[in-house]
C-alpha positions as CSV (number, residue, x, y, z in Angstrom):
1,X,0.0,0.0,0.0
2,X,1.3,3.4,-1.0
3,X,0.4,6.2,1.4
4,X,0.9,9.8,0.2
5,X,0.6,12.6,2.7
6,X,-1.1,15.4,1.0
7,X,-1.5,17.6,4.1
8,X,-0.2,17.1,7.6
9,X,-1.4,20.2,9.6
10,X,-4.6,21.7,11.0
11,X,-3.8,25.2,9.7
12,X,-2.9,26.3,6.2
13,X,-0.1,28.6,5.1
14,X,2.5,28.8,2.3
15,X,4.3,25.9,3.9
16,X,1.5,23.9,5.6
17,X,-1.5,22.1,4.2
18,X,-4.7,20.8,5.8
19,X,-4.9,17.1,6.5
20,X,-5.5,14.8,3.6
21,X,-4.0,11.5,2.6
22,X,-4.0,9.4,-0.6
23,X,-3.8,5.6,-0.8
24,X,-2.5,4.0,-4.0
25,X,-3.4,7.1,-6.0
26,X,-7.2,6.3,-5.9
27,X,-8.5,6.4,-2.3
28,X,-8.6,9.7,-0.3
29,X,-8.7,9.9,3.5
30,X,-10.2,13.3,4.3
31,X,-10.2,16.2,1.9
32,X,-8.5,19.1,3.6
33,X,-5.4,20.0,1.5
34,X,-6.4,17.7,-1.3
35,X,-6.6,19.6,-4.6
36,X,-3.7,22.0,-3.9
37,X,-1.5,18.9,-3.5
38,X,-2.4,17.1,-6.8
39,X,-2.2,17.9,-10.5
40,X,-5.4,17.8,-12.5
41,X,-4.3,14.5,-13.9
42,X,-3.8,13.1,-10.4
43,X,-7.2,14.4,-9.3
44,X,-8.8,12.6,-12.2
45,X,-7.5,9.3,-10.8
46,X,-9.4,9.7,-7.5
47,X,-12.2,7.1,-7.3
48,X,-13.3,7.3,-3.7
49,X,-13.1,9.5,-0.6
50,X,-13.5,8.5,3.1
51,X,-14.3,11.3,5.5
52,X,-13.6,11.0,9.2
53,X,-15.9,13.9,10.3
54,X,-17.5,17.1,9.1
55,X,-15.0,19.7,10.3
56,X,-13.9,22.2,7.6
57,X,-10.3,21.2,7.5
58,X,-11.2,17.7,6.6
59,X,-14.0,18.3,3.9
60,X,-13.0,21.7,2.3
61,X,-11.5,20.4,-0.9
62,X,-14.5,18.4,-2.0
63,X,-15.7,21.6,-3.6
64,X,-12.7,22.4,-5.8
65,X,-12.4,18.6,-6.5
66,X,-16.0,18.7,-7.8
67,X,-15.2,21.5,-10.2
68,X,-12.1,19.7,-11.4
69,X,-14.0,16.5,-12.1
70,X,-17.2,18.2,-13.4
71,X,-16.6,17.3,-17.1
72,X,-14.9,13.9,-16.5
73,X,-18.1,11.8,-16.7
74,X,-16.9,10.0,-13.5
75,X,-18.6,9.6,-10.2
76,X,-16.5,9.6,-7.0
77,X,-18.0,7.6,-4.1
78,X,-17.8,9.4,-0.7
79,X,-18.1,7.3,2.5
80,X,-18.8,8.7,6.0
81,X,-20.9,8.2,9.1
82,X,-24.4,9.6,9.2
83,X,-23.6,12.9,10.8
84,X,-20.9,13.7,8.2
85,X,-23.1,12.6,5.3
86,X,-25.9,14.8,6.5
87,X,-23.7,17.9,6.9
88,X,-21.9,17.4,3.5
89,X,-25.2,16.7,1.7
90,X,-27.2,19.5,3.3
91,X,-24.6,22.2,3.9
92,X,-21.5,21.8,1.7
93,X,-22.8,20.2,-1.5
94,X,-26.4,21.6,-1.4
95,X,-25.8,24.0,-4.3
96,X,-25.4,27.1,-2.1
97,X,-21.6,27.5,-2.3
98,X,-21.0,25.7,-5.5
99,X,-23.1,23.5,-7.8
100,X,-24.9,20.6,-6.2
101,X,-22.4,18.0,-7.1
102,X,-24.7,15.2,-5.7
103,X,-27.0,15.9,-8.7
104,X,-24.8,17.8,-11.2
105,X,-24.0,17.4,-14.0
106,X,-26.9,14.9,-13.9
107,X,-28.7,12.9,-11.2
108,X,-27.6,9.7,-13.0
109,X,-23.9,10.6,-13.1
110,X,-23.2,13.1,-10.4
111,X,-19.7,14.1,-9.5
112,X,-20.1,12.7,-5.9
113,X,-22.3,9.9,-4.5
114,X,-22.6,9.8,-0.8
115,X,-22.6,6.5,1.2
116,X,-23.5,6.2,4.9
117,X,-21.5,3.7,6.7
118,X,-22.3,2.0,10.1
119,X,-19.9,1.6,12.9
120,X,-18.2,-1.8,13.2
121,X,-19.8,-3.0,9.9
122,X,-17.2,-3.9,7.2
123,X,-17.7,-2.4,3.7
124,X,-15.9,-2.7,0.4
125,X,-14.3,0.4,-1.2
126,X,-12.3,-0.2,-4.4
127,X,-11.5,-3.7,-3.2
128,X,-10.2,-2.5,0.2
129,X,-11.9,-3.8,3.3
130,X,-12.9,-0.8,5.4
131,X,-14.6,-0.4,8.7
132,X,-15.7,2.7,10.8
133,X,-15.0,2.8,14.5
134,X,-16.2,5.6,16.8
135,X,-13.6,7.9,18.1
136,X,-13.9,10.9,20.6
137,X,-13.8,14.4,19.1
138,X,-15.7,17.6,19.4
139,X,-18.3,16.4,16.8
140,X,-19.3,12.8,15.9
141,X,-16.3,11.2,14.3
142,X,-15.0,7.9,13.0
143,X,-11.6,6.3,12.6
144,X,-11.3,3.8,9.7
145,X,-9.5,0.6,9.5
146,X,-8.5,-0.2,5.9
147,X,-7.1,-3.5,4.9
148,X,-5.3,-4.5,1.7
149,X,-3.2,-7.6,1.5
150,X,-1.0,-7.7,4.5
151,X,-1.4,-4.0,5.4
152,X,-3.9,-3.1,8.1
153,X,-4.1,0.7,8.4
154,X,-6.1,2.4,11.1
155,X,-6.7,6.1,10.4
156,X,-8.0,7.8,13.5
157,X,-8.8,11.1,12.0
158,X,-9.2,13.8,14.7
159,X,-9.4,12.3,18.1
160,X,-8.4,12.7,21.7
161,X,-8.5,11.1,25.1
162,X,-10.5,7.9,24.9
163,X,-8.9,6.6,21.7
164,X,-8.1,3.4,23.6
165,X,-11.8,2.5,23.4
166,X,-11.2,1.8,19.7
167,X,-8.4,-0.8,20.3
168,X,-10.6,-3.9,20.9
169,X,-12.2,-3.4,17.5
170,X,-9.1,-3.0,15.3
171,X,-5.8,-4.8,14.7
172,X,-3.6,-2.4,12.7
173,X,0.0,-2.9,11.8
174,X,0.1,0.8,10.8
175,X,-1.5,3.6,12.9
176,X,-2.1,6.9,11.2
177,X,-3.1,9.3,14.0
178,X,-2.9,12.8,15.2
179,X,-1.1,15.0,17.7
180,X,-2.4,18.5,17.6
181,X,-1.2,20.2,20.8
182,X,1.8,20.0,23.1
183,X,1.6,18.6,26.6
184,X,1.4,22.2,27.9
185,X,-2.2,22.7,26.7
186,X,-4.1,19.6,28.1
187,X,-7.3,21.5,28.8
188,X,-7.6,22.8,25.2
189,X,-6.8,19.4,23.9
190,X,-9.5,17.9,26.0
191,X,-12.2,20.4,25.0
192,X,-11.3,20.2,21.3
193,X,-10.9,16.4,21.3
194,X,-7.3,16.2,20.2
195,X,-4.2,14.3,21.3
196,X,-1.1,15.5,22.9
197,X,2.2,13.5,23.1
198,X,1.3,12.3,26.6
199,X,-2.2,11.2,25.5
200,X,-0.8,9.4,22.5
201,X,1.7,7.6,24.8
202,X,-1.0,6.5,27.2
203,X,-3.1,5.2,24.3
204,X,-0.1,3.3,22.8
205,X,0.6,1.7,26.2
206,X,-3.1,0.7,26.4
207,X,-2.8,-0.8,22.9
208,X,0.3,-2.8,23.9
209,X,-1.3,-4.1,27.0
210,X,-4.3,-5.3,25.0
211,X,-2.6,-6.5,21.8
212,X,1.0,-7.3,22.9
213,X,2.6,-5.1,20.3
214,X,2.6,-1.5,19.0
215,X,2.0,-0.8,15.3
216,X,4.1,1.5,13.1
217,X,3.1,5.0,14.1
218,X,2.6,7.9,11.7
219,X,1.5,11.3,13.2
220,X,-0.3,14.2,11.4
221,X,-2.6,17.2,12.1
222,X,0.0,19.2,14.0
223,X,-0.9,22.8,15.0
224,X,2.0,24.8,13.5
225,X,2.2,26.9,16.6
226,X,2.9,23.8,18.6
227,X,5.0,21.9,16.1
228,X,8.5,22.4,17.5
229,X,7.2,21.4,21.0
230,X,5.3,18.4,19.7
231,X,8.3,17.2,17.8
232,X,10.5,17.4,20.9
233,X,7.9,15.7,23.1
234,X,7.3,13.0,20.6
235,X,11.0,12.3,20.5
236,X,10.8,11.7,24.3
237,X,7.9,9.3,23.7
238,X,10.0,7.4,21.3
239,X,12.7,7.0,23.8
240,X,10.4,5.9,26.6
241,X,8.6,3.4,24.4
242,X,11.6,2.3,22.4
243,X,10.0,2.9,19.0
244,X,10.1,5.2,16.0
245,X,7.3,7.7,15.4
246,X,7.0,8.9,11.8
247,X,6.0,12.6,11.8
248,X,4.3,13.2,8.5
249,X,4.9,16.1,6.1
250,X,3.1,17.2,2.9
251,X,4.2,15.3,-0.2
252,X,5.8,12.5,1.8
253,X,5.2,9.1,0.2
254,X,5.4,6.0,2.4
255,X,5.3,2.3,1.4
256,X,3.3,0.7,4.1
């Protein structure tokens, strides 16, 4: 499985992009910094999108992607839990901001087709086995386990304290997760539903206690204001746990 990091932060600037990831050039995980990271030819290769939740930094680029694909004759399937599907259908793709890409250019061949997924119920997307698992965040949110061959990826999306409740339901060998704030802002992390290095360490210890191993760790969604601190504190977590933590960056391509 090829994992391309399209965006690895929660705020956008000249040097940072909102979170989005691309699997094997065809399957998108969240649509934050999606279109600004891909050529039009690469965008045309997208066949499906999985959304973890409805926050702007994870759904924004559905709109420019819709314009890009408008005349392609293709329909991209979008998978999400009910809360996210409702928001995207009624607020984002309702025709107010841009054309209604759920019916345009025609109801028979729209740019996007929404699919509501249920927690803990496996579904097929482009031949990948996928499953949504509830995770704690400020709004209803899901992590997704995606299996292809020997690769079992669990993408948490945005989440915070309580992530360990997902562990009985998944068995990843790769964990793509988030650390947004440093350890010095635990209250804000708790209210917003995000991880700090300390919270990630606690959750990884819970995982090891339950499963007997710790998967490969890839971290994204850093707040640029906290990035230097987060990197330093994650290095300390690496030392304590005796493992490597991959801190993602835009345009990074990983063979997982």
